[in-house]
FIKE-691377 format. One record per residue (C-alpha): x, y, z; residue in three letters. Coordinates in steps of 0.2 Angstrom, whole numbers, padded with zeros to 4 digits, always signed. Last residue first. Layout:
REM residues N
XYZAla/...
***
This chain:
REM residues 233
+1311+0561+0722Glu/+1300+0573+0732Ala/+1308+0590+0734Ile/+1317+0601+0746Pro/+1328+0587+0753Arg/+1340+0590+0768Asp/+1329+0596+0782Asn/+1316+0583+0778Asp/+1304+0580+0764Gln/+1303+0598+0760Trp/+1290+0603+0746Asp/+1297+0613+0732Val/+1287+0609+0716Asp/+1299+0609+0702Tyr/+1292+0618+0685Val/+1292+0612+0667Gln/+1301+0595+0670Val/+1305+0586+0653Ser/+1316+0601+0648Gly/+1332+0591+0645Asp/+1343+0601+0658Ala/+1332+0597+0673Asp/+1342+0604+0688Glu/+1342+0599+0706Ala/+1350+0605+0722Tyr/+1360+0620+0715Leu/+1368+0627+0732Thr/+1367+0645+0737Phe/+1377+0652+0752Glu/+1371+0664+0765Glu/+1382+0655+0778Ser/+1369+0654+0791Ala/+1354+0656+0780Leu/+1359+0642+0768Asp/+1350+0645+0752Leu/+1344+0630+0742Ile/+1342+0631+0723Tyr/+1330+0621+0712Val/+1330+0621+0694Gln/+1319+0621+0678Ala/+1324+0620+0660Trp/+1322+0628+0643Ser/+1313+0644+0648Glu/+1326+0655+0639Asp/+1330+0664+0656Glu/+1330+0648+0666Ala/+1316+0643+0677Ile/+1317+0644+0696Ser/+1312+0634+0711Ser/+1316+0640+0729Tyr/+1323+0631+0745Ala/+1326+0641+0761Val/+1337+0635+0775Lys/+1339+0635+0793Ser/+1321+0635+0798Gly/+1320+0618+0805Asp/+1307+0612+0794Pro/+1316+0620+0779Ser/+1309+0637+0774Phe/+1299+0638+0757Glu/+1302+0648+0741Gly/+1290+0644+0727Asp/+1297+0658+0717Gly/+1308+0662+0702Ala/+1305+0666+0684Tyr/+1316+0671+0669Ala/+1330+0666+0679Ala/+1348+0672+0677Ser/+1355+0661+0690Asn/+1360+0666+0708Thr/+1344+0673+0714Val/+1347+0691+0721Thr/+1346+0689+0740Tyr/+1338+0703+0751Val/+1339+0702+0770Ser/+1326+0711+0780Gly/+1324+0723+0794Ile/+1317+0741+0788Gly/+1309+0743+0805Lys/+1291+0745+0800Glu/+1290+0732+0785Pro/+1303+0721+0796Gly/+1293+0718+0811Asp/+1288+0700+0805Phe/+1306+0698+0799Thr/+1309+0697+0780Gln/+1319+0685+0770Ile/+1319+0692+0752Thr/+1321+0684+0736Met/+1325+0695+0721Asp/+1322+0691+0703Trp/+1332+0700+0689Gly/+1345+0714+0690Glu/+1332+0729+0688Ala/+1322+0721+0701Ser/+1308+0708+0702Gln/+1300+0702+0718Ser/+1300+0686+0728Phe/+1294+0684+0746Tyr/+1300+0674+0762Val/+1293+0676+0779Tyr/+1301+0677+0796Glu/+1296+0676+0815Ala/+1282+0663+0814Glu/+1294+0649+0822Asn/+1289+0638+0807Ser/+1294+0651+0795Ser/+1281+0658+0783Ile/+1281+0655+0765Asp/+1277+0661+0748Thr/+1274+0680+0748Ile/+1272+0689+0732Phe/+1280+0704+0725Gly/+1273+0722+0724Gly/+1280+0727+0741Tyr/+1277+0709+0749Ala/+1269+0715+0765Leu/+1266+0705+0780Leu/+1254+0714+0792Thr/+1256+0709+0810Asn/+1246+0705+0826Leu/+1228+0707+0819Val/+1218+0704+0834Glu/+1204+0690+0834Gly/+1208+0686+0852Thr/+1210+0667+0853Ser/+1214+0664+0834Leu/+1226+0678+0834Ser/+1227+0686+0816Val/+1242+0687+0805Gln/+1237+0697+0790Tyr/+1245+0694+0773Val/+1247+0705+0758Thr/+1252+0700+0740His/+1251+0681+0742Ala/+1259+0668+0732Gly/+1260+0662+0714Gly/+1273+0654+0703Tyr/+1272+0649+0684Phe/+1260+0663+0679Ile/+1257+0665+0660Arg/+1245+0679+0657Gly/+1229+0682+0667Gly/+1228+0694+0682Leu/+1210+0690+0685Gly/+1211+0691+0704Thr/+1220+0702+0716Pro/+1226+0695+0733Asn/+1221+0697+0751Ile/+1229+0684+0762Ala/+1223+0679+0779Ile/+1236+0670+0791Tyr/+1228+0661+0805Val/+1236+0660+0822Asn/+1238+0650+0838Glu/+1240+0632+0832Ala/+1245+0637+0815Thr/+1235+0641+0799Glu/+1241+0647+0782Glu/+1236+0657+0768Phe/+1217+0657+0771Val/+1209+0666+0757Val/+1202+0684+0754Ala/+1198+0689+0736Glu/+1202+0703+0724Tyr/+1194+0712+0709Asp/+1198+0730+0708Ala/+1190+0746+0715Gly/+1200+0745+0731Ile/+1215+0734+0727Phe/+1229+0747+0728Glu/+1223+0753+0745Phe/+1225+0736+0753Pro/+1208+0729+0759Val/+1207+0730+0778Glu/+1204+0716+0789Val/+1189+0713+0800Glu/+1190+0698+0813Val/+1185+0682+0820Leu/+1165+0684+0817Lys/+1157+0667+0821Val/+1150+0655+0807Gly/+1163+0642+0811Asp/+1176+0655+0808Lys/+1171+0671+0800Asn/+1183+0684+0792Val/+1175+0701+0788Thr/+1183+0710+0773Val/+1185+0729+0773Met/+1188+0742+0759Asp/+1173+0741+0748Glu/+1162+0736+0762Thr/+1156+0720+0769Thr/+1165+0707+0758Tyr/+1160+0693+0769Glu/+1172+0679+0770Phe/+1170+0661+0777Thr/+1182+0650+0787Tyr/+1178+0632+0794Pro/+1185+0625+0778Ser/+1177+0609+0772Thr/+1189+0594+0769Glu/+1186+0587+0752Glu/+1180+0570+0750Met/+1181+0560+0733Gly/+1192+0546+0741Lys/+1201+0550+0757Gly/+1188+0539+0767Glu/+1179+0527+0756Glu/+1163+0535+0748Leu/+1147+0527+0751Val/+1133+0530+0738Pro/+1116+0534+0744Ala/+1104+0520+0741Ser/+1087+0524+0731Ser/+1096+0525+0715Cys/+1103+0507+0717Ala/+1085+0500+0721Ser/+1078+0509+0706Ile/+1091+0501+0694Phe/+1088+0484+0701Leu/+1069+0486+0700Ala/+1071+0492+0682Met/+1082+0477+0677Phe/+1070+0465+0684Ala/+1056+0473+0675Leu/+1066+0473+0658Leu/+1070+0454+0661Pro/+1052+0450+0664Leu/+1044+0460+0650Leu/+1050+0448+0636Lys/+1042+0433+0645Lys/+1026+0443+0646Met/
***
């Protein structure tokens, strides 16, 4: 009996612990639940729901029909949500990602206000005034970064900048909070070091902000801390 008492006490404590639900501290182990869900209703249409109510139906880009793709929330503002349609299962070595096609949808009416295109490239950011976006694409000269106005796809308005270094990869372009600059990350042609450049949109001049010549940083993550610092340091 003496040998059974410690065992019975341990079992009582174990049962008591299992019967009480664990309490997580706020911010630890908790993930915010998105109010958006997606229904792939037909081969060429996706229904976007918010809080269980249909918000809008968006078209699947023609080149994705019959292939694997997914709809995601690219960004949400006070008045609009941006829905991206992206191919999946690309494989290979991908340093930078983005959205291939983005729909600007009014949260109040569910209307598709604009379709943002990357023309085979990938969209990485939308300006805070929701008037321009930045995307990257490859050309014969290397990587191009395009600052496109929302009505640019229809009116041919946009500024194309060939990145200033001979980059093997470039992306992660983000507008500064005041919209006056765009910073982007790149990887040198021989993949030996990572860099961050800033484009001043008024002067159209590039400035090298950070460079990792010893190869300890594989990729810089652009994340503006204020209007002058594009990365956390």
